[in-house]
C-alpha positions in Angstrom: 0.2 0.2 -0.1 1.2 3.8 -0.8 0.8 5.2 2.8 0.9 8.5 1.2 -2.2 7.9 -0.8 -3.7 6.9 2.6 -2.2 9.6 4.5 -4.3 12.5 1.6 -7.4 9.8 2.0 -7.3 10.4 5.9 -7.0 14.1 6.2 -9.2 14.9 3.6 -11.6 12.5 5.4 -10.8 14.4 9.0 -11.1 17.8 7.1 -14.3 17.2 5.9 -13.6 17.9 1.5 -10.9 18.4 -1.0 -10.7 21.8 -0.7 -10.2 22.0 2.8 -7.6 19.0 2.7 -5.7 20.5 -0.3 -5.3 23.7 1.6 -4.1 22.1 5.1 -1.6 19.8 2.5 -0.8 22.4 0.3 -1.7 20.5 -3.0 -4.3 21.2 -5.6 -7.7 19.5 -5.3 -7.0 17.6 -8.8 -3.7 16.1 -7.5 -5.5 15.1 -4.0 -8.5 13.6 -6.0 -5.9 11.4 -8.0 -4.0 10.4 -5.1 -7.4 9.1 -3.3 -8.6 7.7 -6.7 -5.4 6.0 -6.9 -5.6 4.2 -3.6 -9.6 3.3 -4.4 -8.1 2.3 -7.2 -5.7 0.0 -5.4 -8.3 -1.4 -2.5 -10.7 -2.0 -5.3 -13.6 0.0 -3.0 -15.1 3.1 -3.3 -14.1 5.4 -0.2 -16.5 8.5 -0.9 -19.1 8.9 -2.7 -20.7 12.9 -3.9 -24.0 13.9 -2.2 -24.8 17.1 -3.7 -21.1 19.1 -3.6 -20.2 17.5 -0.8 -18.1 14.6 -0.2 -19.1 11.7 2.0 -17.2 8.6 3.1 -18.9 5.4 1.8 -19.2 2.1 4.5 -16.0 1.2 3.1 -14.7 4.4 3.6 -15.7 4.4 7.3 -14.0 1.4 7.8 -10.6 2.2 6.0 -10.5 5.7 8.2 -10.8 3.9 11.3 -7.4 1.6 10.6 -6.1 5.2 8.8 -6.8 6.5 12.4 -4.9 3.9 14.5 -2.1 3.8 12.0 -1.1 7.3 12.0 -1.7 7.6 15.9 0.9 4.8 16.1 3.2 6.9 13.7 2.7 9.9 16.1 3.4 8.0 19.2 6.6 6.9 17.1 7.8 9.9 16.5 7.4 11.4 19.9 9.1 8.0 21.8 11.9 8.3 19.4 12.4 12.1 19.4 12.0 12.0 23.2 15.2 13.5 25.1 17.2 11.2 26.7 16.6 10.8 30.6 13.1 11.6 30.6 10.4 9.1 31.7 8.7 7.8 29.3 5.2 9.0 28.5 2.5 6.5 29.4 -0.5 6.2 26.6 -3.7 5.0 28.6 -6.6 4.3 26.2 -9.8 4.6 27.7 -13.7 3.9 27.0 -16.2 6.3 28.4 -20.0 4.8 28.1 -22.2 7.3 27.0 -24.6 6.5 29.9 -21.7 7.8 32.2 -22.0 11.8 33.0 -19.3 13.8 32.1 -18.3 15.0 35.6 -18.1 11.6 36.9 -16.1 10.7 33.9 -13.8 13.7 35.0 -13.9 13.0 38.2 -12.8 9.3 37.7 -10.3 9.8 35.1 -8.5 12.9 36.5 -6.5 10.9 39.1 -4.5 9.1 36.0 -2.9 12.7 35.2 -1.8 12.9 38.7 1.4 10.3 38.3 4.8 11.5 38.3 4.9 9.2 35.2 3.7 11.6 32.0 0.7 10.5 30.9 -1.3 10.9 27.9 -4.9 10.1 27.7 -6.9 8.5 24.9 -10.3 9.0 26.0 -13.4 7.7 23.6 -17.1 7.6 23.8 -20.2 5.6 22.6 -22.4 2.7 23.3 -21.3 0.2 26.1 -21.6 -2.9 23.7 -19.1 -0.9 21.0 -16.2 -0.2 23.8 -16.5 -3.5 25.2 -15.9 -4.9 21.8 -12.6 -2.6 20.9 -11.6 -4.0 24.9 -11.6 -7.2 23.4 -9.1 -6.2 20.6 -7.0 -4.4 22.9 -7.6 -1.1 21.6 -8.8 0.3 25.2 -6.8 -0.3 28.1 -10.0 0.5 30.4 -13.6 1.0 29.8 -15.8 2.7 32.2 -19.5 2.4 32.4 -22.4 2.8 34.8 -23.0 -1.2 35.0 -20.7 -4.0 34.9 -19.9 -6.0 31.8 -23.5 -8.3 31.1 -22.8 -12.1 31.1 -24.0 -12.8 27.8 -21.3 -10.8 26.3 -18.3 -13.0 25.1 -15.5 -10.8 25.7 -12.6 -12.2 28.4 -13.0 -9.0 30.6 -13.2 -8.4 34.4 -15.6 -5.6 36.4 -14.0 -3.7 39.0 -16.4 -1.8 41.3 -15.5 1.9 41.7 -18.1 2.8 44.3 -21.7 3.8 43.9 -23.7 7.1 44.6 -27.6 7.6 45.7 -29.3 10.3 43.2 -30.6 14.1 44.0 -33.4 15.8 42.5 -32.6 19.4 41.1 -34.6 22.1 39.7 -34.1 25.7 38.4 -35.2 28.9 40.6 -37.9 29.5 38.0 -39.7 26.3 38.3 -39.0 26.2 42.2 -42.7 28.0 42.7 -44.4 25.3 41.3 -42.7 22.6 43.9 -45.5 22.0 46.2 -45.5 19.6 49.4 -42.8 17.1 50.9 -40.5 14.5 48.7 -41.2 12.8 46.3 -44.8 13.5 46.2 -44.1 17.1 44.9 -42.7 15.3 41.6 -46.4 14.8 41.0 -47.3 16.8 37.8 -44.0 18.1 37.4 -42.1 18.8 34.1 -39.4 15.8 34.4 -36.4 15.5 32.5 -34.7 11.5 32.5 -31.9 9.6 31.6 -32.4 7.7 28.4 -33.5 4.3 28.4 -30.0 2.8 28.1 -28.8 4.6 31.8 -29.4 2.0 34.5 -30.8 4.6 36.7 -33.7 5.0 34.5 -34.4 1.1 34.7 -34.9 1.9 38.1 -37.1 5.2 38.1 -40.2 3.8 36.8 -40.6 1.6 39.8 -40.0 4.5 41.8 -42.1 6.4 40.5 -45.2 3.6 40.8 -43.9 2.9 44.3 -44.4 6.2 45.5 -47.6 6.8 43.6 -46.1 10.1 41.9 -46.4 10.9 38.0 -44.3 13.5 36.9 -44.6 15.1 33.5 -42.1 13.4 31.2 -40.9 16.2 28.4 -37.8 14.9 27.6 -35.4 12.0 27.6 -31.6 12.5 27.3 -28.5 9.9 26.7 -26.3 13.2 27.5 -27.0 14.2 30.9 -24.8 17.7 30.5 -27.7 18.4 27.5 -30.2 16.8 29.9 -28.6 19.4 32.7 -28.9 22.0 30.0 -32.5 22.2 29.6 -33.0 21.6 33.7 -30.8 24.7 33.9 -33.5 26.9 31.7 -36.6 24.9 34.2 -37.4 22.8 31.1 -38.0 20.3 34.0 -36.9 18.5 37.1 -33.8 16.5 36.6 -31.7 14.0 38.6 -28.1 13.4 39.1 -25.7 11.8 41.1 -25.8 13.0 45.1 -22.2 12.6 45.0 -21.8 15.6 42.4 -24.6 17.7 44.2 -22.4 20.7 45.0 -20.7 20.7 41.5 -24.6 20.3 40.0 -25.8 23.0 42.0 -22.6 25.6 41.4 -22.4 25.0 37.3 -26.5 25.0 36.4 -27.5 27.4 39.2 -30.2 25.1 40.5 -31.6 23.7 43.8 -31.8 20.3 45.0 -35.2 19.4 46.1 -35.1 16.1 47.1 -32.8 12.9 47.4 -33.1 9.3 47.9 -31.2 6.3 48.2 -33.8 4.2 46.7 -32.1 5.2 43.5 -28.5 4.4 43.0 -25.9 4.8 40.4 -23.1 2.4 40.1 -20.0 3.0 38.4 -17.2 0.4 37.0 -14.0 -0.5 35.4 -13.8 -2.9 33.1 -10.5 -4.2 32.0 -8.6 -6.9 30.9 -6.9 -7.8 33.9 -8.2 -9.5 36.7 -6.1 -8.1 38.9 -5.1 -4.8 38.0 -1.7 -4.0 37.4 -1.6 -0.8 35.0 -0.5 2.5 37.0 -3.9 4.6 35.7 -6.1 1.9 36.7 -4.3 1.5 39.8 -4.6 5.7 40.6 -8.4 5.6 39.2 -9.8 2.8 41.8 -7.8 3.7 44.8 -9.1 7.4 44.6 -12.6 6.4 43.4 -13.0 3.9 46.2 -11.3 6.3 49.2 -12.1 9.5 48.2 -14.8 9.8 45.4 -17.2 7.6 46.6 -15.6 6.7 50.0 -16.0 2.5 49.4 
């Protein structure tokens, strides 16, 4: 394979078009198109298709882009390693997948200790669906996956669950919505607009039963896979929302909301999933120790 052709394809895919890629590579669109055409001819597959005046990756193009990302990332690692000044400590690459159902704030609090090691660390974090991340873990493309549930038993991946901790849940609302909150908690939720986590969230699966148990019926006005987006809507007074109690102070300060109730009956758990039964990776050790000793106080 001519890796120059692959590089031109990679830059074009990442830049979103021939013109922009040509500017970055200081070459003409005609030259760039010709080089990519040679790569397509060699592979026997079309990598781009025209949609109006735009270029769009084909299914084979998306597959090729995934491999190109890894190839050129490894190339950058090779260069930085060989150029490293003698006597400096070796940088440790730490590849992490974070399930999209995990709050960004929790993910940051969990991962931050890995950057406090004496050894230089480069964090390579990706977000995605839990099942997809586990598949990448099985191929050793991640050192760790962080999720809000243990790895399902039905998944045929040789990996191990490491419990990080658990948090009760708090309910928040914007000050503008507060006058509509009547009576004690949780009865005050009855009839209030409610923003809830998406169906993939582990705590969402508990929520419906909790509503039924306490005979409250909020009006669900939004479902969100992204907790940060849910909180942004909550900040504007669009509805009551919930978040882990361990992040209560941070949530109130960041979004200007107030707590209207707490419950230990709804619990969000957090897990680190790795291919190691006994943790030895220094970044994973730092994360598990800090989570159990400081964040969740296990």
